[in-house]
Every structure is written in structure tokens, then in C-alpha cells.
N, CA, C and O atoms as a DFTB+ gen file, in Angstrom:
536 C
 N C O
     1  1       0.830      -1.183       0.000
     2  2       0.000       0.000       0.000
     3  2       0.877       1.250       0.000
     4  3       0.631       2.185      -0.762
     5  1       1.906       1.265       0.862
     6  2       2.766       2.443       0.921
     7  2       3.518       2.646      -0.386
     8  3       3.696       3.778      -0.835
     9  1       3.966       1.536      -1.004
    10  2       4.713       1.665      -2.262
    11  2       3.812       2.148      -3.399
    12  3       4.278       2.830      -4.311
    13  1       2.537       1.801      -3.349
    14  2       1.618       2.158      -4.425
    15  2       1.310       3.653      -4.445
    16  3       1.109       4.217      -5.520
    17  1       1.269       4.289      -3.321
    18  2       0.962       5.717      -3.221
    19  2       2.268       6.496      -3.125
    20  3       3.024       6.326      -2.169
    21  1       2.536       7.350      -4.115
    22  2       3.810       8.087      -4.151
    23  2       4.005       8.950      -2.913
    24  3       5.120       9.070      -2.407
    25  1       2.937       9.545      -2.429
    26  2       3.042      10.392      -1.244
    27  2       3.454       9.601      -0.013
    28  3       4.218      10.087       0.820
    29  1       2.947       8.384       0.096
    30  2       3.283       7.536       1.234
    31  2       4.596       6.780       1.033
    32  3       5.256       6.411       2.004
    33  1       4.971       6.552      -0.219
    34  2       6.183       5.784      -0.509
    35  2       7.432       6.436       0.061
    36  3       8.384       5.739       0.412
    37  1       7.446       7.754       0.160
    38  2       8.624       8.431       0.711
    39  2       8.771       8.149       2.209
    40  3       9.874       8.248       2.745
    41  1       7.696       7.806       2.877
    42  2       7.746       7.514       4.308
    43  2       8.191       6.078       4.593
    44  3       8.579       5.765       5.719
    45  1       8.138       5.212       3.592
    46  2       8.448       3.802       3.799
    47  2       9.867       3.557       4.313
    48  3      10.020       2.813       5.282
    49  1      10.908       4.136       3.724
    50  2      12.258       3.877       4.254
    51  2      12.411       4.301       5.718
    52  3      13.058       3.601       6.497
    53  1      11.830       5.424       6.095
    54  2      11.915       5.883       7.484
    55  2      11.149       4.936       8.403
    56  3      11.614       4.628       9.500
    57  1       9.989       4.478       7.968
    58  2       9.208       3.531       8.773
    59  2       9.976       2.224       8.954
    60  3       9.979       1.654      10.045
    61  1      10.623       1.748       7.897
    62  2      11.417       0.517       7.993
    63  2      12.610       0.710       8.924
    64  3      12.942      -0.184       9.702
    65  1      13.257       1.876       8.846
    66  2      14.405       2.167       9.708
    67  2      13.968       2.203      11.179
    68  3      14.650       1.647      12.040
    69  1      12.836       2.855      11.467
    70  2      12.338       2.913      12.845
    71  2      11.918       1.529      13.343
    72  3      12.108       1.206      14.516
    73  1      11.355       0.722      12.464
    74  2      10.974      -0.642      12.856
    75  2      12.219      -1.462      13.210
    76  3      12.202      -2.229      14.172
    77  1      13.296      -1.302      12.435
    78  2      14.545      -2.008      12.737
    79  2      15.127      -1.521      14.063
    80  3      15.621      -2.322      14.856
    81  1      15.070      -0.216      14.304
    82  2      15.551       0.334      15.573
    83  2      14.727      -0.199      16.738
    84  3      15.274      -0.515      17.794
    85  1      13.415      -0.301      16.550
    86  2      12.543      -0.818      17.607
    87  2      12.895      -2.271      17.929
    88  3      12.893      -2.668      19.094
    89  1      13.198      -3.064      16.898
    90  2      13.575      -4.460      17.139
    91  2      14.885      -4.539      17.927
    92  3      15.011      -5.355      18.840
    93  1      15.856      -3.694      17.577
    94  2      17.122      -3.678      18.325
    95  2      16.889      -3.204      19.756
    96  3      17.474      -3.741      20.697
    97  1      16.028      -2.190      19.919
    98  2      15.679      -1.673      21.244
    99  2      15.067      -2.792      22.088
   100  3      15.436      -2.974      23.248
   101  1      14.135      -3.535      21.503
   102  2      13.452      -4.616      22.222
   103  2      14.421      -5.719      22.624
   104  3      14.148      -6.478      23.554
   105  1      15.541      -5.812      21.935
   106  2      16.525      -6.830      22.262
   107  2      17.364      -6.522      23.488
   108  3      18.021      -7.418      24.019
   109  1      17.361      -5.272      23.954
   110  2      18.231      -4.905      25.084
   111  2      17.475      -4.458      26.330
   112  3      18.087      -4.267      27.381
   113  1      16.173      -4.290      26.235
   114  2      15.386      -3.897      27.409
   115  2      14.412      -5.028      27.739
   116  3      14.123      -5.855      26.874
   117  1      13.903      -5.080      28.966
   118  2      12.910      -6.108      29.309
   119  2      11.669      -6.012      28.414
   120  3      11.334      -4.942      27.907
   121  1      11.009      -7.136      28.234
   122  2       9.847      -7.209      27.340
   123  2       8.780      -6.169      27.684
   124  3       8.242      -5.519      26.787
   125  1       8.471      -6.007      28.962
   126  2       7.437      -5.045      29.369
   127  2       7.832      -3.620      29.004
   128  3       6.981      -2.817      28.620
   129  1       9.120      -3.301      29.123
   130  2       9.597      -1.960      28.767
   131  2       9.504      -1.771      27.256
   132  3       9.086      -0.713      26.785
   133  1       9.890      -2.790      26.500
   134  2       9.808      -2.701      25.040
   135  2       8.366      -2.498      24.581
   136  3       8.118      -1.798      23.599
   137  1       7.421      -3.108      25.287
   138  2       6.018      -2.948      24.918
   139  2       5.488      -1.572      25.289
   140  3       4.553      -1.079      24.657
   141  1       6.072      -0.945      26.304
   142  2       5.596       0.361      26.768
   143  2       6.304       1.524      26.092
   144  3       5.904       2.674      26.276
   145  1       7.344       1.253      25.318
   146  2       8.136       2.333      24.714
   147  2       8.295       2.112      23.214
   148  3       8.249       0.982      22.728
   149  1       8.485       3.213      22.492
   150  2       8.720       3.163      21.050
   151  2       9.844       4.111      20.681
   152  3       9.909       5.239      21.170
   153  1      10.733       3.640      19.809
   154  2      11.730       4.530      19.225
   155  2      10.961       5.363      18.205
   156  3      10.485       4.841      17.197
   157  1      10.844       6.662      18.473
   158  2       9.974       7.517      17.666
   159  2      10.711       8.238      16.555
   160  3      10.141       8.487      15.492
   161  1      11.981       8.580      16.789
   162  2      12.714       9.353      15.788
   163  2      14.198       9.329      16.105
   164  3      14.615       8.977      17.209
   165  1      14.976       9.708      15.115
   166  2      16.402       9.947      15.293
   167  2      16.627      11.407      14.945
   168  3      16.354      11.835      13.824
   169  1      17.123      12.168      15.904
   170  2      17.387      13.596      15.709
   171  2      18.893      13.788      15.817
   172  3      19.442      13.830      16.918
   173  1      19.555      13.905      14.676
   174  2      21.011      13.957      14.677
   175  2      21.535      12.591      15.078
   176  3      21.280      11.598      14.397
   177  1      22.270      12.537      16.186
   178  2      22.748      11.244      16.684
   179  2      22.064      10.855      17.994
   180  3      22.603      10.083      18.787
   181  1      20.863      11.405      18.203
   182  2      20.094      11.130      19.419
   183  2      18.812      10.384      19.049
   184  3      18.041      10.833      18.200
   185  1      18.596       9.239      19.699
   186  2      17.359       8.479      19.495
   187  2      16.312       9.006      20.465
   188  3      16.562       9.099      21.667
   189  1      15.144       9.351      19.943
   190  2      14.032       9.823      20.764
   191  2      13.116       8.635      21.042
   192  3      12.580       8.017      20.122
   193  1      12.947       8.327      22.332
   194  2      12.123       7.189      22.745
   195  2      10.944       7.710      23.549
   196  3      11.125       8.404      24.550
   197  1       9.735       7.375      23.111
   198  2       8.523       7.724      23.849
   199  2       8.120       6.524      24.699
   200  3       8.107       5.389      24.222
   201  1       7.792       6.785      25.957
   202  2       7.333       5.731      26.865
   203  2       5.945       6.086      27.377
   204  3       5.623       7.259      27.562
   205  1       5.130       5.066      27.605
   206  2       3.754       5.278      28.041
   207  2       3.646       5.595      29.523
   208  3       2.607       6.072      29.979
   209  1       4.723       5.333      30.292
   210  2       4.656       5.600      31.730
   211  2       6.039       5.901      32.286
   212  3       7.056       5.621      31.652
   213  1       6.055       6.468      33.467
   214  2       7.299       6.884      34.093
   215  2       8.206       5.728      34.476
   216  3       9.428       5.861      34.426
   217  1       7.627       4.598      34.858
   218  2       8.442       3.450      35.252
   219  2       9.266       2.941      34.073
   220  3      10.457       2.662      34.213
   221  1       8.628       2.823      32.923
   222  2       9.351       2.368      31.732
   223  2      10.397       3.394      31.323
   224  3      11.510       3.035      30.940
   225  1      10.039       4.676      31.405
   226  2      10.984       5.735      31.053
   227  2      12.203       5.697      31.966
   228  3      13.328       5.869      31.496
   229  1      12.001       5.477      33.254
   230  2      13.118       5.390      34.199
   231  2      14.042       4.230      33.857
   232  3      15.264       4.351      33.938
   233  1      13.454       3.119      33.480
   234  2      14.264       1.947      33.129
   235  2      15.103       2.227      31.888
   236  3      16.273       1.849      31.832
   237  1      14.510       2.892      30.886
   238  2      15.261       3.215      29.671
   239  2      16.372       4.209      29.995
   240  3      17.491       4.073      29.500
   241  1      16.069       5.204      30.822
   242  2      17.105       6.175      31.208
   243  2      18.255       5.485      31.931
   244  3      19.420       5.825      31.723
   245  1      17.926       4.519      32.777
   246  2      18.964       3.795      33.516
   247  2      19.847       2.967      32.584
   248  3      21.021       2.740      32.877
   249  1      19.291       2.525      31.479
   250  2      20.021       1.709      30.517
   251  2      20.408       2.506      29.277
   252  3      20.714       1.911      28.243
   253  1      20.403       3.828      29.352
   254  2      20.576       4.675      28.171
   255  2      21.846       4.363      27.385
   256  3      21.808       4.305      26.156
   257  1      22.962       4.162      28.066
   258  2      24.216       3.889      27.345
   259  2      24.144       2.575      26.582
   260  3      24.564       2.498      25.427
   261  1      23.616       1.549      27.221
   262  2      23.477       0.259      26.553
   263  2      22.489       0.314      25.405
   264  3      22.703      -0.305      24.363
   265  1      21.408       1.053      25.595
   266  2      20.414       1.207      24.528
   267  2      21.041       1.936      23.345
   268  3      20.848       1.535      22.198
   269  1      21.789       3.002      23.616
   270  2      22.441       3.755      22.536
   271  2      23.416       2.859      21.779
   272  3      23.471       2.913      20.551
   273  1      24.184       2.040      22.488
   274  2      25.126       1.127      21.818
   275  2      24.380       0.127      20.941
   276  3      24.823      -0.185      19.836
   277  1      23.250      -0.374      21.430
   278  2      22.474      -1.349      20.655
   279  2      21.862      -0.721      19.410
   280  3      21.762      -1.372      18.370
   281  1      21.456       0.534      19.512
   282  2      20.825       1.203      18.373
   283  2      21.846       1.718      17.365
   284  3      21.513       1.918      16.197
   285  1      23.082       1.934      17.801
   286  2      24.128       2.509      16.951
   287  2      24.511       1.534      15.839
   288  3      24.987       0.429      16.102
   289  1      24.299       1.953      14.611
   290  2      24.661       1.173      13.427
   291  2      25.273       2.124      12.414
   292  3      25.124       3.340      12.534
   293  1      25.957       1.582      11.421
   294  2      26.595       2.424      10.409
   295  2      25.570       3.293       9.687
   296  3      25.827       4.467       9.418
   297  1      24.415       2.720       9.374
   298  2      23.388       3.482       8.652
   299  2      22.654       4.470       9.546
   300  3      22.082       5.443       9.053
   301  1      22.662       4.233      10.855
   302  2      21.969       5.100      11.805
   303  2      22.846       5.281      13.039
   304  3      22.708       4.535      14.008
   305  1      23.745       6.264      13.015
   306  2      24.588       6.464      14.198
   307  2      23.782       7.042      15.365
   308  3      23.087       8.047      15.217
   309  1      23.889       6.394      16.518
   310  2      23.192       6.843      17.725
   311  2      24.224       6.955      18.843
   312  3      24.881       5.974      19.194
   313  1      24.359       8.151      19.397
   314  2      25.314       8.378      20.484
   315  2      24.616       8.526      21.830
   316  3      25.233       8.326      22.876
   317  1      23.325       8.878      21.808
   318  2      22.599       9.119      23.055
   319  2      21.124       8.779      22.864
   320  3      20.636       8.627      21.744
   321  1      20.439       8.667      23.991
   322  2      19.004       8.374      23.981
   323  2      18.298       9.444      24.792
   324  3      18.691       9.744      25.919
   325  1      17.253      10.018      24.211
   326  2      16.414      10.992      24.916
   327  2      15.060      10.325      25.145
   328  3      14.431       9.836      24.207
   329  1      14.623      10.314      26.395
   330  2      13.387       9.611      26.753
   331  2      12.325      10.622      27.152
   332  3      12.585      11.532      27.939
   333  1      11.137      10.458      26.608
   334  2      10.007      11.314      26.966
   335  2       8.823      10.443      27.354
   336  3       8.542       9.426      26.721
   337  1       8.139      10.864      28.407
   338  2       6.908      10.183      28.813
   339  2       5.769      10.857      28.084
   340  3       5.600      12.074      28.161
   341  1       4.993      10.065      27.379
   342  2       3.846      10.584      26.645
   343  2       2.586       9.990      27.244
   344  3       2.179       8.883      26.889
   345  1       1.968      10.733      28.158
   346  2       0.758      10.240      28.825
   347  2      -0.388      10.062      27.837
   348  3      -1.269       9.229      28.053
   349  1      -0.385      10.836      26.755
   350  2      -1.455      10.736      25.763
   351  2      -1.208       9.593      24.785
   352  3      -2.082       9.249      23.990
   353  1      -0.027       9.014      24.846
   354  2       0.311       7.909      23.967
   355  2       0.017       6.619      24.695
   356  3       0.477       6.428      25.821
   357  1      -0.719       5.753      24.095
   358  2      -1.064       4.521      24.802
   359  2      -0.848       3.319      23.908
   360  3      -0.747       3.431      22.686
   361  1      -0.780       2.180      24.543
   362  2      -0.630       0.924      23.838
   363  2      -1.982       0.492      23.289
   364  3      -3.023       0.951      23.759
   365  1      -1.967      -0.390      22.296
   366  2      -3.247      -0.908      21.814
   367  2      -3.996      -1.584      22.957
   368  3      -3.389      -2.170      23.854
   369  1      -5.303      -1.494      22.912
   370  2      -6.108      -2.101      23.968
   371  2      -5.942      -3.612      23.956
   372  3      -5.779      -4.231      22.905
   373  1      -5.986      -4.184      25.139
   374  2      -5.889      -5.631      25.239
   375  2      -7.156      -6.257      24.675
   376  3      -8.244      -5.697      24.804
   377  1      -7.011      -7.417      24.052
   378  2      -8.211      -8.077      23.538
   379  2      -9.142      -8.457      24.684
   380  3      -8.708      -8.728      25.804
   381  1     -10.414      -8.468      24.372
   382  2     -11.426      -8.788      25.377
   383  2     -11.266     -10.234      25.824
   384  3     -11.101     -11.138      25.005
   385  1     -11.317     -10.436      27.133
   386  2     -11.235     -11.797      27.652
   387  2     -12.610     -12.439      27.563
   388  3     -13.625     -11.826      27.892
   389  1     -12.618     -13.669      27.118
   390  2     -13.880     -14.396      27.012
   391  2     -14.090     -15.208      28.280
   392  3     -13.146     -15.743      28.861
   393  1     -15.336     -15.286      28.692
   394  2     -15.658     -16.035      29.904
   395  2     -15.567     -17.532      29.620
   396  3     -15.516     -17.969      28.470
   397  1     -15.549     -18.284      30.683
   398  2     -15.503     -19.738      30.547
   399  2     -16.808     -20.248      29.943
   400  3     -17.879     -19.724      30.248
   401  1     -16.724     -21.260      29.096
   402  2     -17.950     -21.849      28.546
   403  2     -18.771     -22.503      29.660
   404  3     -18.253     -22.831      30.727
   405  1     -20.043     -22.679      29.387
   406  2     -20.955     -23.267      30.379
   407  2     -20.480     -24.651      30.815
   408  3     -20.606     -25.004      31.988
   409  1     -19.938     -25.433      29.891
   410  2     -19.461     -26.778      30.240
   411  2     -18.309     -26.701      31.240
   412  3     -18.231     -27.516      32.160
   413  1     -17.422     -25.733      31.066
   414  2     -16.297     -25.578      31.996
   415  2     -16.796     -25.158      33.372
   416  3     -16.320     -25.658      34.391
   417  1     -17.763     -24.231      33.399
   418  2     -18.330     -23.821      34.689
   419  2     -18.999     -25.001      35.389
   420  3     -18.881     -25.161      36.604
   421  1     -19.702     -25.824      34.612
   422  2     -20.330     -27.020      35.181
   423  2     -19.293     -27.974      35.763
   424  3     -19.506     -28.562      36.823
   425  1     -18.179     -28.124      35.067
   426  2     -17.114     -29.004      35.558
   427  2     -16.523     -28.459      36.856
   428  3     -16.203     -29.226      37.764
   429  1     -16.379     -27.144      36.946
   430  2     -15.870     -26.548      38.184
   431  2     -16.870     -26.728      39.329
   432  3     -16.471     -26.960      40.470
   433  1     -18.180     -26.622      39.023
   434  2     -19.190     -26.840      40.064
   435  2     -19.126     -28.281      40.588
   436  3     -19.208     -28.525      41.791
   437  1     -18.976     -29.236      39.641
   438  2     -18.843     -30.642      40.044
   439  2     -17.609     -30.836      40.916
   440  3     -17.659     -31.515      41.942
   441  1     -16.514     -30.238      40.499
   442  2     -15.270     -30.343      41.256
   443  2     -15.433     -29.770      42.656
   444  3     -14.965     -30.347      43.638
   445  1     -16.105     -28.625      42.732
   446  2     -16.326     -27.983      44.032
   447  2     -17.088     -28.924      44.970
   448  3     -16.779     -29.011      46.159
   449  1     -18.082     -29.625      44.426
   450  2     -18.901     -30.525      45.247
   451  2     -18.142     -31.769      45.701
   452  3     -18.490     -32.362      46.722
   453  1     -17.120     -32.169      44.965
   454  2     -16.393     -33.396      45.319
   455  2     -15.140     -33.143      46.146
   456  3     -14.584     -34.077      46.724
   457  1     -14.694     -31.907      46.210
   458  2     -13.461     -31.604      46.946
   459  2     -13.696     -31.552      48.449
   460  3     -14.745     -31.092      48.901
   461  1     -12.718     -32.026      49.228
   462  2     -12.817     -31.857      50.683
   463  2     -12.551     -30.390      51.033
   464  3     -11.955     -29.651      50.249
   465  1     -12.998     -29.989      52.210
   466  2     -12.737     -28.612      52.644
   467  2     -11.235     -28.363      52.649
   468  3     -10.438     -29.218      53.035
   469  1     -10.877     -27.148      52.202
   470  2      -9.453     -26.801      52.160
   471  2      -9.211     -25.653      51.195
   472  3     -10.145     -25.028      50.693
   473  1      -7.939     -25.393      50.951
   474  2      -7.561     -24.244      50.122
   475  2      -8.016     -24.395      48.677
   476  3      -8.469     -23.429      48.062
   477  1      -7.896     -25.609      48.130
   478  2      -8.296     -25.811      46.740
   479  2      -9.795     -25.587      46.568
   480  3     -10.223     -24.943      45.610
   481  1     -10.581     -26.111      47.483
   482  2     -12.032     -25.925      47.411
   483  2     -12.370     -24.438      47.537
   484  3     -13.242     -23.940      46.825
   485  1     -11.686     -23.728      48.438
   486  2     -11.910     -22.283      48.591
   487  2     -11.584     -21.536      47.298
   488  3     -12.301     -20.613      46.910
   489  1     -10.501     -21.940      46.638
   490  2     -10.101     -21.284      45.390
   491  2     -11.143     -21.511      44.296
   492  3     -11.474     -20.589      43.550
   493  1     -11.655     -22.727      44.203
   494  2     -12.692     -23.030      43.206
   495  2     -13.961     -22.242      43.518
   496  3     -14.611     -21.734      42.605
   497  1     -14.320     -22.134      44.795
   498  2     -15.496     -21.345      45.182
   499  2     -15.323     -19.883      44.774
   500  3     -16.259     -19.262      44.271
   501  1     -14.121     -19.330      44.991
   502  2     -13.870     -17.929      44.597
   503  2     -13.974     -17.760      43.086
   504  3     -14.531     -16.776      42.601
   505  1     -13.433     -18.726      42.344
   506  2     -13.512     -18.669      40.884
   507  2     -14.969     -18.638      40.431
   508  3     -15.350     -17.822      39.592
   509  1     -15.775     -19.530      40.990
   510  2     -17.189     -19.575      40.615
   511  2     -17.927     -18.312      41.049
   512  3     -18.803     -17.830      40.331
   513  1     -17.584     -17.775      42.211
   514  2     -18.236     -16.543      42.684
   515  2     -17.927     -15.380      41.739
   516  3     -18.798     -14.557      41.457
   517  1     -16.687     -15.317      41.252
   518  2     -16.329     -14.242      40.308
   519  2     -17.091     -14.393      39.000
   520  3     -17.487     -13.398      38.393
   521  1     -17.294     -15.611      38.570
   522  2     -18.008     -15.845      37.308
   523  2     -19.488     -15.492      37.444
   524  3     -20.106     -15.028      36.485
   525  1     -20.056     -15.708      38.628
   526  2     -21.470     -15.365      38.845
   527  2     -21.647     -13.860      38.952
   528  3     -22.688     -13.334      38.559
   529  1     -20.649     -13.160      39.475
   530  2     -20.739     -11.700      39.640
   531  2     -20.581     -10.986      38.308
   532  3     -21.089      -9.879      38.131
   533  1     -19.879     -11.616      37.369
   534  2     -19.600     -10.954      36.080
   535  2     -20.793     -10.937      35.174
   536  3     -20.715     -10.418      34.060
């Protein structure tokens, strides 16, 4: 689609470069941080990273030298990392969780009736109570 439209085709190399930088970034930070942050731009030799929250931003700042080394390539020299928290920037919404099928709930009810009193029975009771409240 991007190649077909001349106006959008000029953005394709930059999008590919940022995607490659994001993959390298994800390779050096914890998975949760990589999911909360995006390499947004390269300004000179500084990589601009947007994070969805302060905790992720702090982690990137703490690892800034290592992140800069990981992002530094011949085609894209990176000497430093600038981190910004973007409260208005959010991750895609999580997919909706589906409830347990009726057969599964029935199996849990049967299990609850056959279990002796104890922690496991209490846990099954809590599970069923949450399903009835939902």
C-alpha cells in the first residue's frame, strides 16, 4: 500500500528504519519496557524514545548507554538516547477476555462438590463466585 501511493512511498524507508531500531531496542530492554516504549525518531545522533509511563521511562534512562550502543549502526549512528513520557500515547487495547464456557463452569461446580474442605475448594469457590458476579 505504501509503495503504491507516491506520497506515502517516501515515508516507507523511514518507517522501515524505525521498525529495525525498535527491534534492536526490544533486544536490550525487558519485554514489558519494550512494549511500553517506542523509538519515535532519530534527531542527529540522538534516538528519541517515547514511553507510556514513568516506570518504563526510568528503566530506559537507567540503561541509556546500553540502549544507545544497541541502536548505533553504520546506517543510523546513535550516540545518546532521549526519553520522553507521553501520557497521551497509549498501547493498543488488550483483547477482550472471554468467559468460561458453560461446560467448563459445570465441571468446576462438580469439582467444588467433590473436593474436601481446604484451600483448593476455597479457590474453586472464589472462581465460581467471580463468574457469577460478572
